[in-house]
N, C-alpha and C positions, 0 to 999 in steps of 0.2 A: 624386415624391420627388426633391428637388434633389440635385445632386452635392455631395459633401463638399468643403469648402474647406480648403486648406492652412492649418494653424495652428488649425483647430477641434479641439475635444476628440475628436469621433468620428474625425476624420482621423488625429490623433496616436495614438489607441488602435489603430486599424487598422494603421497603419504599424509600431507596435511589435510587434504580434502577427505581422505578416508578417516583420519582421526577425528575431524569435526563431526562427521556423520556418526562415528562411534559414540562420541560424547553426547550427541543428541539422543541416540538410542538409550544410553545409560540414564539420561534425565527422565525419559519416558518410563523406564522400568528400573527404579531404584532397587538394588539387590536385597536390601533388608525389609522392603515394604511388604512382601507377600510370602516369604518363605524363610524357614529356619536354616541353620548351618548345613545340615545334611542335604536338604533340597538344593541349597545354593551350590554345594559341591557337585551334586549330580547334574545340575543344569550346566555348570561350567564344563564338566567332563563331556557332556553331550555336544556342547558348542565346539570344544577342542576337536572331537572326532569329526564333526561336520566340516570344520575349517580344514583339517588335515586332508580330508577327502577332496575338498575343493581345491586346495593348494596343489595336490598331486596332479590335478588335471590342468593346471595353469602354467604357462611359461613364465619365467622370472620377469617381473617388471611389466606385466601385460595389463595393468589395471585400466589403462585407457587406450590400449592398442586397437586400431581399427583393422577390419579384415583386409587382407592383401588382395587386390584385384588381379584375377588371372588375365592372361593375354592369350589370344588365339591368332596364329598365323595360318591363313588358308592359302594353299598353293594349288593353282589350276595349271596343269601341264597339257597344253593344247595338242590333241592328236596322239596321246600316249596310250597304246594298247596295253591291256593287262598282261599279256604274255611277253611284253618287251621288258618287263621289270625282272631282271635276272642278276645274279651275283656277278656275272661276267660283264654285262652291258651297263648295269646301273647298281654298283655295289652299295652306294649310300642309301638309295631307295630300298634295296633288298634288306639291308641291315635295319633300317627303320621299320620295315614291315615285320621283321622278326622280333624287334624290340617292343613294338606296340600292338595295336589291334588292327586287323587287316580283313578286307572283304573285297568283293567284286561288285561294282555298280553297273547297272544296265542303262545306257544312255537312252533318253527319250527320243521318240520319232518326231520329226526327222533328225537323224544323228549329226547335227551340224553345230557350229560354235555358238551362234546366237540363241538358238532354242535351248541348248543344254546349260548355257550360262544363266539364262533366265530361270530355269528350274533350280539350278544350284544356288542362285543368289536371291530367290524369292520364297523358296519353300513350296512352290506351286508346280503342278505338272503342266506339260505343254497344253493339254486340253483346257486348263484353267487360265494360264497367263496368255496363251494364244500368240506367242512370238514364234513365227514359223519362217520368216524371211532371214536368210543368212547374209545380211548386208547392213550398211550404215543406216541407222534409223534416227529420225530427228528427236531432239529433246532427251528426256529420260523416261524409263518405263512407267506406265500409269499405276501399277500396283506397288505396294510397299516392298522394299528390299530388306535384306539382312542388315544393311547399314542404317536404314530408317529405324528398325527395331532397336538396334544397338544404341544409336544416338538418342532415341527417346528414353532410354534407360540411363542416360548420362555418360555413355562411353564414347571414346574418341576413336575415329576410324581413318584408315589410310587405304588407298586403292592405287596399285601400280600395275599397269598392263602393257603388254607389247603389241596389242592391236588397238588402234584408236577407236574402232567401233564399239568397244566394250565400255566406253564412257556412258553409254545408254543405261548402264546398271550402276552408275556412281553419282547419285544425286548430290549436287554441291552443298545443299543444306545439311546433309548428314555426313559427308566425307570431308575432313579438314585438309587432307593431303591427297592430291591426285597427280599422278605422273603417268605419262603415256610416251613410250619410246620403243622402237622396234629392236634396238640393241639390248639383248637380255643381260649381257654382262654389265652394261651400264645401269640397267634397271636394278640389279642386285647391289651395285655400288650405292644407289639411292636408297635402297631398303635398309642397309646395315645400320645407319645412324638412328633409324626409327626403332631399332630393337634394344635401345637403352632401357634401363628399368623404368624411366619416366616417359617412355614412348607410348604410342597409341595402344588402345586395348585390343583392337581388331585390325589386322593387316592382311589385305588381300593382294596376292601376287599372281600374275598371269605370265606364263612362259611359252612362247610360240614355236620354238625350234623344231620339235618333232613334226608338227603339222606342216610347216614350211618345207621340210625335207621330204616328207611323204608325198606332197603334191608335186614336188620337183623330180624326185627319183624313185618314189614308190615306198610304201610301208614295208618295213623289215629289210629294206635295201641297206648296203653298207653306209650310205650317206644318212639314212634314217637312224640307224643304230649309233652312228657318230653323234648325231644331234641329241639322242637320248643320253649318251654319255656326257655330252656338254651340259645338259640340264642337270644331270646327276651331280656334276661338279658345282653348279650353282647352289643346289640344295645342300651340298656339303658345307659351303660357305655359310649358309643360313644356320645350319645345325651347329656349326662351331660357335657362331655368335650367341646362340641360345643354350649352349652346352649345360651350364649350371642350372638354368631354369627348367630344363627338360629332365634333369636327373631327379630320382626320388629322394626324399628327405633322408632316408636311411643311408645314402651314400655321401652325405655331407661330412666334411672334415670339421673338427672342433673350431678351427679358425674361421669357417665360413659363416657361422651364426645364422642359420636360415630363419626366415621370418616366422613369428609365432603363429601357430595353427595353420601354416601353409604346407602343402604336400611336397614342395620341391626343395632341393638343396640350395637354390639360388635365391636372390632377393625377390623374385617375382615368378610364380608358377606359370609356365607357358605350355601351350599345346600346339602341335603341328597337325593340320588336317590336309592331306595331299590326295588329289584326285585329278580327273581329266574330263573333258567334255565329250570326247568320242575317240575311237580308234581309227582304223582305216584298212583298206585292202587295195592293192594296185596303186593307183595314183588318186584315189578318191575315197570318200566316206559317205556314200549315199545308200549303201545296201543295208538291208535289215538282216545282219548276220553277226555271229559272235566276234569276228575280227573287227567289225566296225563298232559294235555297241558295248562290248565288255571292256571296262576301264577299271583301274585300281582305285581303292578307297582305303586310305591308311590314316590312323589316328595315333599320335605319340604324345606322351606327357608324363609328368612325374608320378601320377597315380593311375595310369592306364595299364590294364592287364596285359602283360607281355605275352605274345603268342595267341591272344584271343582271336578266334575266327568268327566273323559274323555269320550266323545261320541264314541261309537263303540269299537273296539278292538285295543289295542296297539301292535305293533310288536316288537320282540326282537331287531331288527335293529334300531328301533327308539331311543334306549338308547344312542348309540354313537352320533347321531345327536343332541339329546336334551342336553346331557352333554356338547358338544362343544358349543352349543348356550348359556347355562348357564355360561360357562367360558368366553364368549365374543369372541369366535373363529369362524370365518366364516365356515359354514358347506359346505364341498366340494360338487361340483356337481358329480353325478354318484353314490351316495349312494342310496341304496334301502330304507333305513329308512328316516323318516321325523322328524324334530324337533317339539316337542309338545309345541309350543310357548304359548299356551293359559293357561299354568300353572301360568303365571305371573298375579298378581292382578292389577298391575299398567300399564300394556301394553295391547294394543289391536291389535296385529298383526293377520293377517290371517293365515291359516294353512300352507301356502307355503312361508311365508315371509322370513323365516330364511334359506331356502335352497340356498346355494351358495352365501349368502349375509352377509357382515360384519355389517349390521345395528344393530345387537343386542349387539355389543360391548359396554362396559361401556363408558359413556361420561366423558371427563376430568372434573375436579372440576371447572376449570376456562377456558372459551372459549376466544380466542384472542380478539373478538370484545368488550367484557366487559372491558378489559384492555385499549383498545383504547378509550372507552367512558370515563373512569376515568381520563385519562391523561389531557384533556382540563380543567377539573375542578381544578386539582392541578396547572396547568399553570395559570389559572385565579386567584386563591388564592395567588400564588406567586407574581403576578403582583400587587395585592392589597396591599400585605405586603410591596413591594418596594415603592409604591406611598404614603404610610401612613406616 
């Protein structure tokens, strides 16, 4: 949101509202009623100092600016082993890992698509959500999903998946855009228009290519690595579409005019969360071993700590909690997953601070006390103009 320019209609309206409030304050506290000249000068000096401090913290013209809603794009790359993300095979993913916060997630048992997408998209472990069958299931999952929580907070959601069975995790009442297509290139074509500044707040994208190649030719086979490279190209297209919104505010050019109080250089701060449901070995993914269970977990955004490595192992259920936190939505109590709050470079929350707390929500661009501090100054200036 660009700053209001002097002379614009919104600027004039805001100035008039502020002036009316200032005159009301002046009427309640006449300058000559309670103090002599010295006291009045001291009081005016104090007001000037307070307003100067408040003005230094405010972007120009932000008197009525609303907080900019962040966006999260959650990408699940089916069958992507953690050790398949290299600069040679997946340069885009490797660069995003270096640019953002990175860790390794350990897939829930059984390490299959439905079980781990249930964990990823509900914030619950397999023992809690009890989705064990890796097949088409009727209806939608009985427990609340990430999309239910986001929709309840007034956010808009989109769900695009390359396996039809994943519609089990996309409740129609919570997801306004649902696309299911096995062609992942076409799926990316459908995603790109949704990444406009006025697009959905939460976009989930599922890409099946590595899993399909692994089952057909084996994990880490040439065909599998080619599928990983193909998905990497898809992610590059998404990253290019979000380029400004992923960059930190410090990299904005003067012409870009980033939104007031927003961390990014673009009109809408955006975050990428990239992970997978499982890896694989041979032509399957049923074994309880590192090749099957260790998957990447990457978070990129304008205020994410570059190069941060998550200590220990991230759980699939942490994805829901972390995405909600990035969106500014309070993380519900009762989830098995925890919000990985230390991804933020500018915040210093402890590991438990986001659980059940709305404290991570974006702050408004203008807090009411700043407005109240500005009003006495305008009142004083108006009084000087009348007495001149």
